[in-house]
N, C-alpha and C positions, 0 to 999 in steps of 0.2 A: 898690177907689175911688179909687186912685191914678194919675196922673198920667205915673207913668214908666214905663213898657213893659221892662224889663227886674222889675220889681215887680209889673206887672201877668205877666210871663212864671213867676215865680216861683212866684205864685197861681194861676193856671195849672195847671202841673206835680203842687205838693201836692194840687191837686184831683185829679186823677188817678191820683197814685198813690191815694190814700184809696178810689177810686171802687169800689171789691168792695166796700167798708164797708157793712154791714146802713145804719147812722145816714147815709148820705151818700147809699145808693140808696133811701133812706125819702124823702127829700129831694126827687130828682127822679123819683118819681112821683109826686108829689101835684097833684090839677091844675091846672093854670093854675102850673106851677109859673118862679120868677123863675130856677130855675139853669139850669135846661137851658134858657130863654131868651138871659143871657149865658153860657151856655157854648158855643151855637149862634151865638154873634155873634162870639165869639172864635176861633173856623174860621176865620172868616175875616180873620181878623187882619194886617198887615203883614209881623210878625211872624213864621218862620214856625219856627221853633222852641216858640212857642204857640199855633199853627195842628197842630200834630202832638201838642203836650198836650191842646189842647180835641177835637180832635176822638180820637185816642185814649179818653178817657175816656167822653164819646157810645159810640165803638164797644162799647168795655165794658159797661157801662150798658144800652149795646141789645138786650142779650138777653133783658131781665127787656119783658117789654111793651108794659108803660103806658110807660117810659121811652120805645120806639119809638113810641108812637103819639103825646106830647107830640113829640115831634122833628118827625115828620110833623106835625105838629097846630100849630106854631112857625113862624110868618109866617120868612121863608128857611133853614129845618132840609133839608126835602130838597134844595134848590142850593146850599146850600153844599156838601152831597156831591158833587153831581151837578158841581159847578166845581172841584172837587179833583180828582173824577177825570176830567177831558175838559180841563181846561190847567197840571194838578198837573204835577210832572216828577218830586219828591221821592219815592222809594222807600220810605218810611217815613210818608208823607200818604197818598201810592196804598193805601197794603194798609188803615191806617184805615180811610179811604176805602169802602176794599172792601170792610172787614168790619162796618161800621157800615147799609153798605149789604145786607148778604147779613141781616143777621140783621133789617134790617125789613123784608125779602119772608122771611123766615123762621118771626116772626111775627107780622106785621102785614099780606099779602094786599092782606086786599081793602082798606085803606085806601092802599095802591101802587098798586095795577090796576085798583082799582073792583072794586063787586061781581061774582060771577060767579052769573046770563049777565050777559056784559059787552056793552051797549051804547050807543053814542057819549056820549047824557046821561047815565050813569053812570059813565063812566073822567075820572077828577084830571086835574087841570090839569097836573100833575109827572109822570104818567103816564109819556108821550116822550123827555120832558127824562132821566127819569129812568132805560128799556130800554137809550135811546141812551151812559150814560151804563157801563153796566155793559158795551156791545158791549165798546170803549173796554179798560176795562178787563179783557174775559174774549182780551182782544190783547196783556196787555202781557209784558213776558220775566220781568220777576218774578216767577218762582213763584210763593210767596204774597199777591201782588197776582192774580193769575187763577186762581187755583184759589177765593179766593172769591167773583169775581167769576161760575165757571161753575157753582160752586154756588147759589149766588138761582139764573141759568137757569134748573138745572134745572131746578130748584123749580119754577120758572113754568112749565115745560113738563110738565113734572109733572102740576101742579095744572090745566091742561089751558087757563090764563088765555093763553098766548101757544102762537101759533102756528109755525114753524120753515117756511120757504119755500123750493125750490132746493133743488138737493143737500147 
């Protein structure tokens, strides 16, 4: 709750380091968790190191299906990662965005692209920006960024949710 950006960064970095602990994961899987909302908010911080810490924590936690669902259900949750992917330049931030997005596809595909079979009225609003961001990340020269994005895209293709067009 400090107004000091360095104190905020330190707290977010500490939480990021503790993210794999069971007691921390439990805080993020609770329905309507404020922890998820707060961490999503820090993903859009003006301080890049705070963004990296917050997005890293969420990328780590996103492998838990309930946490992925909470991120997707939080206002601005998907948008924060889409924005990182499209306008971000820092490789560490791009990697965290790609991993978080990959985990959302692997654990909550229906919430990301809508239930199969798709129809225009069941496709979530964030679906097209999300897929566009994955496309941008899949062309990134940083190998771990590209690999995470390609893994997500491959899973989407394998599921039959996204058709590839052209050669």
